[in-house]
N, CA, C and O atoms as a GROMACS GRO file, in nm:
protein
  612
    1MET      N    1  12.921   5.417 -10.409
    1MET     CA    2  12.832   5.311 -10.506
    1MET      C    3  12.704   5.330 -10.473
    1MET      O    4  12.668   5.320 -10.356
    2THR      N    5  12.624   5.359 -10.568
    2THR     CA    6  12.468   5.393 -10.539
    2THR      C    7  12.413   5.249 -10.540
    2THR      O    8  12.476   5.148 -10.571
    3LEU      N    9  12.265   5.258 -10.495
    3LEU     CA   10  12.212   5.119 -10.489
    3LEU      C   11  12.172   5.059 -10.624
    3LEU      O   12  12.161   4.937 -10.631
    4GLY      N   13  12.151   5.134 -10.728
    4GLY     CA   14  12.127   5.101 -10.866
    4GLY      C   15  12.248   5.020 -10.913
    4GLY      O   16  12.234   4.904 -10.952
    5MET      N   17  12.372   5.084 -10.907
    5MET     CA   18  12.493   5.034 -10.936
    5MET      C   19  12.534   4.894 -10.867
    5MET      O   20  12.597   4.805 -10.923
    6MET      N   21  12.490   4.892 -10.740
    6MET     CA   22  12.531   4.761 -10.663
    6MET      C   23  12.434   4.652 -10.711
    6MET      O   24  12.476   4.538 -10.726
    7ILE      N   25  12.300   4.685 -10.737
    7ILE     CA   26  12.208   4.577 -10.797
    7ILE      C   27  12.251   4.510 -10.927
    7ILE      O   28  12.245   4.390 -10.954
    8TYR      N   29  12.301   4.620 -11.010
    8TYR     CA   30  12.338   4.561 -11.135
    8TYR      C   31  12.470   4.495 -11.131
    8TYR      O   32  12.489   4.405 -11.212
    9ALA      N   33  12.555   4.524 -11.059
    9ALA     CA   34  12.699   4.454 -11.027
    9ALA      C   35  12.642   4.284 -10.972
    9ALA      O   36  12.673   4.178 -11.026
   10ILE      N   37  12.573   4.299 -10.876
   10ILE     CA   38  12.540   4.165 -10.817
   10ILE      C   39  12.454   4.056 -10.932
   10ILE      O   40  12.478   3.937 -10.953
   11CYS      N   41  12.346   4.147 -10.994
   11CYS     CA   42  12.274   4.058 -11.089
   11CYS      C   43  12.379   4.026 -11.193
   11CYS      O   44  12.388   3.910 -11.235
   12GLY      N   45  12.457   4.119 -11.235
   12GLY     CA   46  12.545   4.084 -11.354
   12GLY      C   47  12.652   3.952 -11.317
   12GLY      O   48  12.686   3.870 -11.402
   13VAL      N   49  12.687   3.949 -11.203
   13VAL     CA   50  12.779   3.853 -11.177
   13VAL      C   51  12.710   3.726 -11.160
   13VAL      O   52  12.763   3.620 -11.194
   14LEU      N   53  12.576   3.735 -11.102
   14LEU     CA   54  12.497   3.596 -11.097
   14LEU      C   55  12.474   3.548 -11.233
   14LEU      O   56  12.492   3.429 -11.259
   15THR      N   57  12.437   3.628 -11.318
   15THR     CA   58  12.407   3.596 -11.453
   15THR      C   59  12.513   3.546 -11.531
   15THR      O   60  12.498   3.450 -11.606
   16ALA      N   61  12.625   3.611 -11.516
   16ALA     CA   62  12.750   3.556 -11.578
   16ALA      C   63  12.802   3.413 -11.512
   16ALA      O   64  12.859   3.326 -11.576
   17ALA      N   65  12.780   3.408 -11.402
   17ALA     CA   66  12.823   3.274 -11.328
   17ALA      C   67  12.700   3.168 -11.390
   17ALA      O   68  12.736   3.055 -11.422
   18GLY      N   69  12.594   3.196 -11.401
   18GLY     CA   70  12.513   3.112 -11.457
   18GLY      C   71  12.527   3.077 -11.617
   18GLY      O   72  12.513   2.964 -11.665
   19CYS      N   73  12.554   3.176 -11.678
   19CYS     CA   74  12.591   3.139 -11.808
   19CYS      C   75  12.725   3.060 -11.849
   19CYS      O   76  12.741   2.992 -11.950
   20TRP      N   77  12.817   3.087 -11.748
   20TRP     CA   78  12.930   2.986 -11.760
   20TRP      C   79  12.914   2.856 -11.730
   20TRP      O   80  12.976   2.764 -11.785
   21TRP      N   81  12.806   2.842 -11.616
   21TRP     CA   82  12.769   2.703 -11.566
   21TRP      C   83  12.693   2.637 -11.699
   21TRP      O   84  12.726   2.524 -11.736
   22SER      N   85  12.595   2.707 -11.767
   22SER     CA   86  12.526   2.658 -11.880
   22SER      C   87  12.623   2.612 -11.981
   22SER      O   88  12.603   2.509 -12.045
   23LEU      N   89  12.718   2.678 -11.997
   23LEU     CA   90  12.817   2.662 -12.130
   23LEU      C   91  12.888   2.528 -12.072
   23LEU      O   92  12.897   2.436 -12.154
   24ARG      N   93  12.931   2.509 -11.962
   24ARG     CA   94  12.993   2.379 -11.929
   24ARG      C   95  12.908   2.272 -11.942
   24ARG      O   96  12.956   2.164 -11.977
   25LEU      N   97  12.756   2.285 -11.912
   25LEU     CA   98  12.683   2.153 -11.926
   25LEU      C   99  12.637   2.132 -12.073
   25LEU      O  100  12.596   2.023 -12.114
   26PHE      N  101  12.648   2.259 -12.160
   26PHE     CA  102  12.611   2.229 -12.296
   26PHE      C  103  12.752   2.153 -12.364
   26PHE      O  104  12.736   2.075 -12.459
   27ARG      N  105  12.867   2.176 -12.319
   27ARG     CA  106  12.985   2.109 -12.384
   27ARG      C  107  12.986   1.972 -12.333
   27ARG      O  108  13.047   1.891 -12.402
   28ARG      N  109  12.930   1.931 -12.226
   28ARG     CA  110  12.926   1.788 -12.167
   28ARG      C  111  12.783   1.724 -12.222
   28ARG      O  112  12.730   1.627 -12.167
   29ARG      N  113  12.728   1.789 -12.336
   29ARG     CA  114  12.626   1.751 -12.408
   29ARG      C  115  12.495   1.709 -12.333
   29ARG      O  116  12.424   1.614 -12.368
   30ARG      N  117  12.473   1.792 -12.223
   30ARG     CA  118  12.360   1.796 -12.151
   30ARG      C  119  12.276   1.915 -12.189
   30ARG      O  120  12.259   2.009 -12.111
   31ARG      N  121  12.226   1.910 -12.301
   31ARG     CA  122  12.160   2.027 -12.367
   31ARG      C  123  12.029   2.046 -12.273
   31ARG      O  124  12.020   2.160 -12.225
   32GLY      N  125  11.950   1.976 -12.245
   32GLY     CA  126  11.838   2.018 -12.156
   32GLY      C  127  11.861   2.089 -12.043
   32GLY      O  128  11.800   2.193 -12.018
   33ALA      N  129  11.958   2.034 -11.960
   33ALA     CA  130  11.987   2.096 -11.839
   33ALA      C  131  12.080   2.231 -11.854
   33ALA      O  132  12.086   2.312 -11.762
   34ALA      N  133  12.144   2.247 -11.966
   34ALA     CA  134  12.206   2.373 -12.000
   34ALA      C  135  12.099   2.468 -12.054
   34ALA      O  136  12.123   2.588 -12.034
   35LEU      N  137  12.002   2.444 -12.109
   35LEU     CA  138  11.896   2.536 -12.136
   35LEU      C  139  11.822   2.577 -12.010
   35LEU      O  140  11.794   2.695 -11.988
   36ARG      N  141  11.786   2.470 -11.921
   36ARG     CA  142  11.728   2.514 -11.798
   36ARG      C  143  11.810   2.621 -11.703
   36ARG      O  144  11.761   2.713 -11.637
   37THR      N  145  11.943   2.585 -11.714
   37THR     CA  146  12.039   2.681 -11.636
   37THR      C  147  12.040   2.809 -11.689
   37THR      O  148  12.043   2.909 -11.617
   38LEU      N  149  12.038   2.812 -11.818
   38LEU     CA  150  12.062   2.941 -11.884
   38LEU      C  151  11.921   3.037 -11.860
   38LEU      O  152  11.916   3.159 -11.845
   39ALA      N  153  11.826   2.953 -11.862
   39ALA     CA  154  11.699   3.030 -11.836
   39ALA      C  155  11.686   3.082 -11.714
   39ALA      O  156  11.642   3.197 -11.700
   40VAL      N  157  11.725   2.999 -11.598
   40VAL     CA  158  11.744   3.070 -11.474
   40VAL      C  159  11.846   3.166 -11.442
   40VAL      O  160  11.828   3.259 -11.363
   41ALA      N  161  11.978   3.137 -11.519
   41ALA     CA  162  12.065   3.250 -11.503
   41ALA      C  163  12.028   3.393 -11.552
   41ALA      O  164  12.074   3.495 -11.501
   42LEU      N  165  11.937   3.390 -11.657
   42LEU     CA  166  11.912   3.521 -11.712
   42LEU      C  167  11.812   3.615 -11.636
   42LEU      O  168  11.792   3.734 -11.656
   43LEU      N  169  11.754   3.531 -11.541
   43LEU     CA  170  11.650   3.585 -11.440
   43LEU      C  171  11.692   3.715 -11.354
   43LEU      O  172  11.620   3.814 -11.345
   44PRO      N  173  11.800   3.706 -11.300
   44PRO     CA  174  11.848   3.821 -11.207
   44PRO      C  175  11.886   3.915 -11.298
   44PRO      O  176  11.850   4.026 -11.256
   45MET      N  177  11.939   3.923 -11.396
   45MET     CA  178  11.968   4.045 -11.482
   45MET      C  179  11.836   4.112 -11.536
   45MET      O  180  11.821   4.234 -11.546
   46GLY      N  181  11.746   4.017 -11.569
   46GLY     CA  182  11.620   4.063 -11.620
   46GLY      C  183  11.532   4.125 -11.518
   46GLY      O  184  11.468   4.226 -11.548
   47LEU      N  185  11.522   4.069 -11.391
   47LEU     CA  186  11.465   4.145 -11.293
   47LEU      C  187  11.532   4.273 -11.252
   47LEU      O  188  11.457   4.363 -11.215
   48ALA      N  189  11.667   4.297 -11.252
   48ALA     CA  190  11.737   4.414 -11.229
   48ALA      C  191  11.698   4.515 -11.331
   48ALA      O  192  11.680   4.633 -11.300
   49MET      N  193  11.682   4.469 -11.458
   49MET     CA  194  11.662   4.586 -11.561
   49MET      C  195  11.504   4.616 -11.567
   49MET      O  196  11.465   4.716 -11.627
   50THR      N  197  11.440   4.552 -11.522
   50THR     CA  198  11.283   4.573 -11.499
   50THR      C  199  11.250   4.675 -11.373
   50THR      O  200  11.151   4.748 -11.365
   51GLY      N  201  11.343   4.664 -11.289
   51GLY     CA  202  11.316   4.752 -11.153
   51GLY      C  203  11.274   4.674 -11.041
   51GLY      O  204  11.278   4.723 -10.928
   52VAL      N  205  11.230   4.542 -11.064
   52VAL     CA  206  11.179   4.482 -10.952
   52VAL      C  207  11.255   4.453 -10.834
   52VAL      O  208  11.205   4.448 -10.721
   53ILE      N  209  11.378   4.434 -10.860
   53ILE     CA  210  11.479   4.432 -10.748
   53ILE      C  211  11.480   4.557 -10.666
   53ILE      O  212  11.471   4.551 -10.543
   54ARG      N  213  11.490   4.672 -10.732
   54ARG     CA  214  11.516   4.791 -10.675
   54ARG      C  215  11.370   4.814 -10.595
   54ARG      O  216  11.367   4.863 -10.482
   55PHE      N  217  11.267   4.778 -10.658
   55PHE     CA  218  11.124   4.781 -10.569
   55PHE      C  219  11.128   4.705 -10.455
   55PHE      O  220  11.075   4.753 -10.354
   56VAL      N  221  11.186   4.587 -10.449
   56VAL     CA  222  11.168   4.498 -10.333
   56VAL      C  223  11.284   4.550 -10.226
   56VAL      O  224  11.261   4.549 -10.105
   57VAL      N  225  11.395   4.591 -10.274
   57VAL     CA  226  11.502   4.640 -10.190
   57VAL      C  227  11.439   4.773 -10.121
   57VAL      O  228  11.443   4.783  -9.998
   58ASN      N  229  11.390   4.861 -10.189
   58ASN     CA  230  11.344   4.991 -10.117
   58ASN      C  231  11.222   4.946 -10.043
   58ASN      O  232  11.194   5.017  -9.946
   59MET      N  233  11.140   4.843 -10.066
   59MET     CA  234  11.035   4.793  -9.973
   59MET      C  235  11.074   4.744  -9.848
   59MET      O  236  11.014   4.773  -9.744
   60THR      N  237  11.170   4.672  -9.853
   60THR     CA  238  11.245   4.594  -9.740
   60THR      C  239  11.273   4.686  -9.629
   60THR      O  240  11.240   4.659  -9.513
   61VAL      N  241  11.336   4.800  -9.664
   61VAL     CA  242  11.399   4.887  -9.562
   61VAL      C  243  11.316   4.982  -9.525
   61VAL      O  244  11.350   5.059  -9.434
   62ASN      N  245  11.177   4.996  -9.596
   62ASN     CA  246  11.095   5.115  -9.571
   62ASN      C  247  10.999   5.058  -9.451
   62ASN      O  248  10.934   4.955  -9.467
   63PRO      N  249  10.996   5.128  -9.338
   63PRO     CA  250  10.913   5.110  -9.232
   63PRO      C  251  10.766   5.122  -9.253
   63PRO      O  252  10.688   5.047  -9.194
   64ILE      N  253  10.724   5.217  -9.336
   64ILE     CA  254  10.599   5.220  -9.390
   64ILE      C  255  10.538   5.139  -9.454
   64ILE      O  256  10.415   5.132  -9.448
   65ALA      N  257  10.615   5.055  -9.536
   65ALA     CA  258  10.584   4.944  -9.620
   65ALA      C  259  10.548   4.823  -9.506
   65ALA      O  260  10.443   4.758  -9.515
   66TRP      N  261  10.630   4.804  -9.416
   66TRP     CA  262  10.615   4.714  -9.313
   66TRP      C  263  10.494   4.732  -9.229
   66TRP      O  264  10.421   4.639  -9.194
   67ALA      N  265  10.475   4.871  -9.194
   67ALA     CA  266  10.341   4.901  -9.139
   67ALA      C  267  10.222   4.868  -9.206
   67ALA      O  268  10.119   4.840  -9.144
   68GLY      N  269  10.231   4.871  -9.355
   68GLY     CA  270  10.138   4.847  -9.442
   68GLY      C  271  10.106   4.697  -9.467
   68GLY      O  272   9.999   4.666  -9.518
   69PHE      N  273  10.211   4.592  -9.426
   69PHE     CA  274  10.198   4.457  -9.424
   69PHE      C  275  10.118   4.431  -9.303
   69PHE      O  276  10.022   4.354  -9.309
   70GLY      N  277  10.160   4.504  -9.167
   70GLY     CA  278  10.091   4.479  -9.049
   70GLY      C  279   9.942   4.497  -9.055
   70GLY      O  280   9.863   4.419  -9.002
   71LEU      N  281   9.905   4.607  -9.127
   71LEU     CA  282   9.766   4.645  -9.159
   71LEU      C  283   9.702   4.528  -9.225
   71LEU      O  284   9.590   4.489  -9.193
   72ILE      N  285   9.780   4.470  -9.324
   72ILE     CA  286   9.703   4.378  -9.414
   72ILE      C  287   9.674   4.248  -9.335
   72ILE      O  288   9.571   4.182  -9.344
   73GLY      N  289   9.797   4.218  -9.243
   73GLY     CA  290   9.769   4.096  -9.152
   73GLY      C  291   9.654   4.116  -9.057
   73GLY      O  292   9.578   4.022  -9.032
   74LEU      N  293   9.637   4.251  -8.999
   74LEU     CA  294   9.537   4.277  -8.902
   74LEU      C  295   9.394   4.269  -8.973
   74LEU      O  296   9.299   4.222  -8.910
   75SER      N  297   9.382   4.307  -9.084
   75SER     CA  298   9.258   4.286  -9.145
   75SER      C  299   9.220   4.149  -9.190
   75SER      O  300   9.102   4.117  -9.209
   76VAL      N  301   9.310   4.076  -9.206
   76VAL     CA  302   9.284   3.925  -9.246
   76VAL      C  303   9.262   3.854  -9.114
   76VAL      O  304   9.177   3.766  -9.104
   77LEU      N  305   9.335   3.889  -9.014
   77LEU     CA  306   9.293   3.828  -8.867
   77LEU      C  307   9.140   3.884  -8.848
   77LEU      O  308   9.056   3.799  -8.817
   78LEU      N  309   9.102   3.999  -8.861
   78LEU     CA  310   8.982   4.049  -8.824
   78LEU      C  311   8.869   3.956  -8.880
   78LEU      O  312   8.777   3.904  -8.817
   79VAL      N  313   8.902   3.946  -9.031
   79VAL     CA  314   8.780   3.875  -9.115
   79VAL      C  315   8.789   3.721  -9.050
   79VAL      O  316   8.682   3.669  -9.019
   80LEU      N  317   8.891   3.660  -9.033
   80LEU     CA  318   8.874   3.515  -8.960
   80LEU      C  319   8.820   3.526  -8.838
   80LEU      O  320   8.754   3.426  -8.809
   81VAL      N  321   8.821   3.618  -8.747
   81VAL     CA  322   8.784   3.616  -8.600
   81VAL      C  323   8.620   3.652  -8.629
   81VAL      O  324   8.534   3.608  -8.553
   82SER      N  325   8.593   3.720  -8.726
   82SER     CA  326   8.439   3.751  -8.774
   82SER      C  327   8.381   3.646  -8.800
   82SER      O  328   8.258   3.646  -8.786
   83ARG      N  329   8.439   3.542  -8.840
   83ARG     CA  330   8.358   3.423  -8.891
   83ARG      C  331   8.344   3.341  -8.770
   83ARG      O  332   8.250   3.261  -8.766
   84TRP      N  333   8.414   3.349  -8.686
   84TRP     CA  334   8.391   3.274  -8.565
   84TRP      C  335   8.275   3.325  -8.457
   84TRP      O  336   8.208   3.251  -8.385
   85THR      N  337   8.268   3.465  -8.462
   85THR     CA  338   8.161   3.513  -8.395
   85THR      C  339   8.024   3.532  -8.451
   85THR      O  340   8.008   3.555  -8.571
   86ARG      N  341   7.919   3.521  -8.362
   86ARG     CA  342   7.780   3.527  -8.408
   86ARG      C  343   7.723   3.635  -8.387
   86ARG      O  344   7.739   3.672  -8.270
   87ASP      N  345   7.653   3.714  -8.457
   87ASP     CA  346   7.602   3.847  -8.450
   87ASP      C  347   7.448   3.825  -8.368
   87ASP      O  348   7.371   3.730  -8.385
   88ALA      N  349   7.432   3.916  -8.294
   88ALA     CA  350   7.322   3.903  -8.210
   88ALA      C  351   7.219   3.984  -8.301
   88ALA      O  352   7.252   4.079  -8.372
   89VAL      N  353   7.093   3.934  -8.288
   89VAL     CA  354   6.978   4.000  -8.356
   89VAL      C  355   6.925   4.113  -8.264
   89VAL      O  356   6.885   4.092  -8.150
   90PRO      N  357   6.928   4.228  -8.322
   90PRO     CA  358   6.896   4.355  -8.249
   90PRO      C  359   6.755   4.362  -8.207
   90PRO      O  360   6.667   4.339  -8.290
   91GLY      N  361   6.726   4.394  -8.085
   91GLY     CA  362   6.587   4.387  -8.024
   91GLY      C  363   6.548   4.248  -7.971
   91GLY      O  364   6.450   4.234  -7.898
   92ALA      N  365   6.624   4.150  -8.007
   92ALA     CA  366   6.569   4.006  -7.943
   92ALA      C  367   6.599   3.991  -7.802
   92ALA      O  368   6.691   4.054  -7.749
   93VAL      N  369   6.532   3.916  -7.745
   93VAL     CA  370   6.547   3.880  -7.597
   93VAL      C  371   6.628   3.763  -7.589
   93VAL      O  372   6.595   3.661  -7.650
   94PRO      N  373   6.741   3.771  -7.511
   94PRO     CA  374   6.826   3.644  -7.503
   94PRO      C  375   6.752   3.540  -7.454
   94PRO      O  376   6.665   3.552  -7.367
   95GLY      N  377   6.786   3.430  -7.513
   95GLY     CA  378   6.691   3.286  -7.482
   95GLY      C  379   6.561   3.266  -7.549
   95GLY      O  380   6.486   3.171  -7.527
   96ASP      N  381   6.537   3.373  -7.641
   96ASP     CA  382   6.405   3.366  -7.723
   96ASP      C  383   6.434   3.260  -7.839
   96ASP      O  384   6.547   3.253  -7.889
   97ALA      N  385   6.332   3.181  -7.878
   97ALA     CA  386   6.349   3.074  -7.961
   97ALA      C  387   6.383   3.142  -8.114
   97ALA      O  388   6.424   3.069  -8.205
   98ALA      N  389   6.365   3.265  -8.130
   98ALA     CA  390   6.407   3.303  -8.283
   98ALA      C  391   6.561   3.344  -8.274
   98ALA      O  392   6.629   3.357  -8.376
   99THR      N  393   6.612   3.365  -8.143
   99THR     CA  394   6.760   3.384  -8.148
   99THR      C  395   6.851   3.268  -8.124
   99THR      O  396   6.973   3.287  -8.114
  100ALA      N  397   6.791   3.133  -8.112
  100ALA     CA  398   6.849   3.003  -8.072
  100ALA      C  399   6.923   2.979  -8.188
  100ALA      O  400   6.868   3.000  -8.296
  101PRO      N  401   7.074   2.926  -8.183
  101PRO     CA  402   7.161   2.896  -8.293
  101PRO      C  403   7.082   2.801  -8.396
  101PRO      O  404   7.107   2.811  -8.516
  102ALA      N  405   6.999   2.720  -8.354
  102ALA     CA  406   6.928   2.618  -8.439
  102ALA      C  407   6.845   2.694  -8.540
  102ALA      O  408   6.835   2.658  -8.657
  103ALA      N  409   6.785   2.802  -8.487
  103ALA     CA  410   6.682   2.866  -8.558
  103ALA      C  411   6.763   2.970  -8.675
  103ALA      O  412   6.715   3.007  -8.782
  104SER      N  413   6.849   2.990  -8.640
  104SER     CA  414   6.942   3.092  -8.727
  104SER      C  415   7.032   3.012  -8.829
  104SER      O  416   7.065   3.065  -8.935
  105THR      N  417   7.065   2.902  -8.799
  105THR     CA  418   7.145   2.820  -8.909
  105THR      C  419   7.074   2.718  -8.964
  105THR      O  420   6.975   2.690  -8.895
  106PRO      N  421   7.089   2.638  -9.081
  106PRO     CA  422   7.023   2.553  -9.124
  106PRO      C  423   7.058   2.420  -9.041
  106PRO      O  424   7.156   2.426  -8.968
  107ALA      N  425   6.998   2.318  -9.046
  107ALA     CA  426   7.022   2.193  -8.972
  107ALA      C  427   7.135   2.117  -9.056
  107ALA      O  428   7.143   2.123  -9.179
  108ARG      N  429   7.208   2.057  -8.988
  108ARG     CA  430   7.315   1.981  -9.057
  108ARG      C  431   7.259   1.843  -9.092
  108ARG      O  432   7.161   1.801  -9.031
  109ARG      N  433   7.322   1.766  -9.194
  109ARG     CA  434   7.264   1.652  -9.239
  109ARG      C  435   7.248   1.546  -9.117
  109ARG      O  436   7.152   1.470  -9.113
  110ASP      N  437   7.342   1.547  -9.023
  110ASP     CA  438   7.320   1.461  -8.907
  110ASP      C  439   7.223   1.490  -8.819
  110ASP      O  440   7.177   1.399  -8.750
  111GLU      N  441   7.176   1.619  -8.807
  111GLU     CA  442   7.100   1.667  -8.710
  111GLU      C  443   6.934   1.662  -8.758
  111GLU      O  444   6.842   1.696  -8.685
  112ARG      N  445   6.920   1.616  -8.888
  112ARG     CA  446   6.802   1.638  -8.948
  112ARG      C  447   6.719   1.517  -8.866
  112ARG      O  448   6.771   1.422  -8.808
  113PRO      N  449   6.575   1.547  -8.876
  113PRO     CA  450   6.493   1.412  -8.816
  113PRO      C  451   6.480   1.317  -8.920
  113PRO      O  452   6.466   1.346  -9.039
  114ALA      N  453   6.484   1.189  -8.865
  114ALA     CA  454   6.480   1.084  -8.968
  114ALA      C  455   6.341   1.063  -9.017
  114ALA      O  456   6.241   1.067  -8.946
  115LEU      N  457   6.347   1.039  -9.153
  115LEU     CA  458   6.220   1.022  -9.204
  115LEU      C  459   6.146   0.902  -9.183
  115LEU      O  460   6.216   0.800  -9.173
  116PRO      N  461   6.020   0.887  -9.174
  116PRO     CA  462   5.945   0.769  -9.122
  116PRO      C  463   5.977   0.643  -9.198
  116PRO      O  464   5.994   0.537  -9.137
  117GLY      N  465   5.986   0.651  -9.329
  117GLY     CA  466   6.013   0.519  -9.418
  117GLY      C  467   6.159   0.502  -9.429
  117GLY      O  468   6.198   0.404  -9.492
  118ASN      N  469   6.245   0.581  -9.377
  118ASN     CA  470   6.372   0.554  -9.403
  118ASN      C  471   6.465   0.572  -9.278
  118ASN      O  472   6.576   0.626  -9.287
  119ALA      N  473   6.417   0.527  -9.166
  119ALA     CA  474   6.477   0.549  -9.042
  119ALA      C  475   6.623   0.502  -9.015
  119ALA      O  476   6.716   0.568  -8.970
  120GLY      N  477   6.619   0.340  -9.060
  120GLY     CA  478   6.744   0.289  -9.039
  120GLY      C  479   6.836   0.265  -9.182
  120GLY      O  480   6.936   0.194  -9.187
  121GLY      N  481   6.784   0.337  -9.289
  121GLY     CA  482   6.838   0.310  -9.422
  121GLY      C  483   6.778   0.208  -9.478
  121GLY      O  484   6.668   0.174  -9.433
  122PRO      N  485   6.836   0.138  -9.584
  122PRO     CA  486   6.778   0.036  -9.650
  122PRO      C  487   6.775  -0.100  -9.566
  122PRO      O  488   6.883  -0.159  -9.558
  123ALA      N  489   6.678  -0.148  -9.509
  123ALA     CA  490   6.677  -0.281  -9.430
  123ALA      C  491   6.592  -0.357  -9.506
  123ALA      O  492   6.510  -0.314  -9.587
  124ALA      N  493   6.616  -0.484  -9.476
  124ALA     CA  494   6.526  -0.583  -9.526
  124ALA      C  495   6.390  -0.596  -9.439
  124ALA      O  496   6.400  -0.606  -9.317
  125PRO      N  497   6.264  -0.596  -9.503
  125PRO     CA  498   6.154  -0.610  -9.436
  125PRO      C  499   6.156  -0.715  -9.327
  125PRO      O  500   6.227  -0.816  -9.332
  126ALA      N  501   6.072  -0.686  -9.227
  126ALA     CA  502   6.046  -0.780  -9.125
  126ALA      C  503   5.993  -0.930  -9.157
  126ALA      O  504   5.928  -0.941  -9.261
  127ALA      N  505   6.010  -1.020  -9.095
  127ALA     CA  506   5.958  -1.170  -9.142
  127ALA      C  507   5.814  -1.170  -9.122
  127ALA      O  508   5.771  -1.129  -9.014
  128GLY      N  509   5.734  -1.212  -9.212
  128GLY     CA  510   5.603  -1.208  -9.212
  128GLY      C  511   5.530  -1.099  -9.250
  128GLY      O  512   5.407  -1.094  -9.243
  129ARG      N  513   5.619  -0.992  -9.301
  129ARG     CA  514   5.547  -0.882  -9.363
  129ARG      C  515   5.568  -0.850  -9.515
  129ARG      O  516   5.674  -0.869  -9.576
  130LYS      N  517   5.464  -0.803  -9.562
  130LYS     CA  518   5.481  -0.779  -9.720
  130LYS      C  519   5.562  -0.638  -9.728
  130LYS      O  520   5.569  -0.560  -9.634
  131SER      N  521   5.623  -0.616  -9.853
  131SER     CA  522   5.676  -0.505  -9.877
  131SER      C  523   5.553  -0.398  -9.899
  131SER      O  524   5.440  -0.436  -9.930
  132PRO      N  525   5.580  -0.290  -9.884
  132PRO     CA  526   5.458  -0.178  -9.873
  132PRO      C  527   5.410  -0.175 -10.039
  132PRO      O  528   5.485  -0.206 -10.132
  133SER      N  529   5.292  -0.138 -10.051
  133SER     CA  530   5.232  -0.120 -10.181
  133SER      C  531   5.230   0.013 -10.221
  133SER      O  532   5.261   0.100 -10.140
  134ARG      N  533   5.194   0.044 -10.347
  134ARG     CA  534   5.202   0.177 -10.405
  134ARG      C  535   5.111   0.303 -10.311
  134ARG      O  536   5.140   0.422 -10.301
  135ASN      N  537   5.001   0.234 -10.253
  135ASN     CA  538   4.921   0.317 -10.166
  135ASN      C  539   4.995   0.356 -10.044
  135ASN      O  540   4.976   0.464  -9.988
  136GLU      N  541   5.080   0.265 -10.003
  136GLU     CA  542   5.120   0.304  -9.844
  136GLU      C  543   5.248   0.374  -9.902
  136GLU      O  544   5.297   0.438  -9.809
  137GLY      N  545   5.315   0.387 -10.003
  137GLY     CA  546   5.416   0.475 -10.045
  137GLY      C  547   5.375   0.598 -10.058
  137GLY      O  548   5.452   0.690 -10.033
  138SER      N  549   5.258   0.617 -10.095
  138SER     CA  550   5.206   0.761 -10.108
  138SER      C  551   5.189   0.842  -9.976
  138SER      O  552   5.202   0.964  -9.967
  139GLU      N  553   5.158   0.755  -9.875
  139GLU     CA  554   5.143   0.812  -9.738
  139GLU      C  555   5.283   0.852  -9.691
  139GLU      O  556   5.291   0.953  -9.621
  140ASP      N  557   5.401   0.781  -9.723
  140ASP     CA  558   5.518   0.820  -9.690
  140ASP      C  559   5.536   0.987  -9.756
  140ASP      O  560   5.559   1.085  -9.685
  141PHE      N  561   5.523   0.988  -9.868
  141PHE     CA  562   5.511   1.115  -9.936
  141PHE      C  563   5.458   1.227  -9.872
  141PHE      O  564   5.515   1.336  -9.864
  142SER      N  565   5.317   1.191  -9.811
  142SER     CA  566   5.257   1.305  -9.744
  142SER      C  567   5.330   1.314  -9.621
  142SER      O  568   5.331   1.428  -9.574
  143ASP      N  569   5.391   1.227  -9.558
  143ASP     CA  570   5.468   1.261  -9.419
  143ASP      C  571   5.579   1.342  -9.458
  143ASP      O  572   5.597   1.441  -9.387
  144ILE      N  573   5.662   1.323  -9.558
  144ILE     CA  574   5.763   1.418  -9.622
  144ILE      C  575   5.718   1.549  -9.643
  144ILE      O  576   5.778   1.646  -9.594
  145GLU      N  577   5.608   1.562  -9.716
  145GLU     CA  578   5.559   1.706  -9.742
  145GLU      C  579   5.523   1.773  -9.601
  145GLU      O  580   5.555   1.891  -9.585
  146ALA      N  581   5.455   1.701  -9.493
  146ALA     CA  582   5.428   1.760  -9.374
  146ALA      C  583   5.564   1.800  -9.313
  146ALA      O  584   5.574   1.909  -9.257
  147ILE      N  585   5.653   1.728  -9.320
  147ILE     CA  586   5.799   1.776  -9.244
  147ILE      C  587   5.842   1.901  -9.316
  147ILE      O  588   5.880   2.003  -9.259
  148LEU      N  589   5.830   1.882  -9.472
  148LEU     CA  590   5.898   2.022  -9.539
  148LEU      C  591   5.822   2.138  -9.516
  148LEU      O  592   5.875   2.248  -9.514
  149LYS      N  593   5.688   2.119  -9.495
  149LYS     CA  594   5.603   2.239  -9.469
  149LYS      C  595   5.629   2.302  -9.334
  149LYS      O  596   5.630   2.424  -9.318
  150LYS      N  597   5.651   2.205  -9.230
  150LYS     CA  598   5.685   2.244  -9.092
  150LYS      C  599   5.816   2.314  -9.088
  150LYS      O  600   5.833   2.398  -9.000
  151HIS      N  601   5.925   2.284  -9.187
  151HIS     CA  602   6.014   2.360  -9.176
  151HIS      C  603   6.038   2.485  -9.267
  151HIS      O  604   6.140   2.555  -9.264
  152GLY      N  605   5.926   2.504  -9.350
  152GLY     CA  606   5.918   2.622  -9.436
  152GLY      C  607   5.986   2.598  -9.565
  152GLY      O  608   6.033   2.691  -9.630
  153ILE      N  609   5.992   2.488  -9.599
  153ILE     CA  610   6.055   2.441  -9.739
  153ILE      C  611   5.966   2.411  -9.858
  153ILE      O  612   6.016   2.375  -9.965
   0.00000   0.00000   0.00000
């Protein structure tokens, strides 16, 4: 018995058993379940007729296919490891400020310096003090501009 004949025999038995079960459900007036069962029962024979099952069977017993899966896994592993490593800047002296991790990556939100007017978040003004007027607010913007220029933004 060849591989193709064995595939058709097994899939034919599975499809026939599924159709029989679907017929039993249909006679019990469970039409929705009967239609779902029939849909699943037709899949093995459909996959056998399209050649998908033969492809999978040939692939599982083929050592070259498994070596290909190994190479795919190795490439995924290398990509993941490369994300964890940092590339050194060619020609740079170790310990130089240009090669420091903070200089090569943008600062995180929690590592950024606090802005002068917003150090502790929205807080109530201290007792005896007036809230800042519009002229004092423009000074805050100049401080912000200075910080942005310092960081090259």
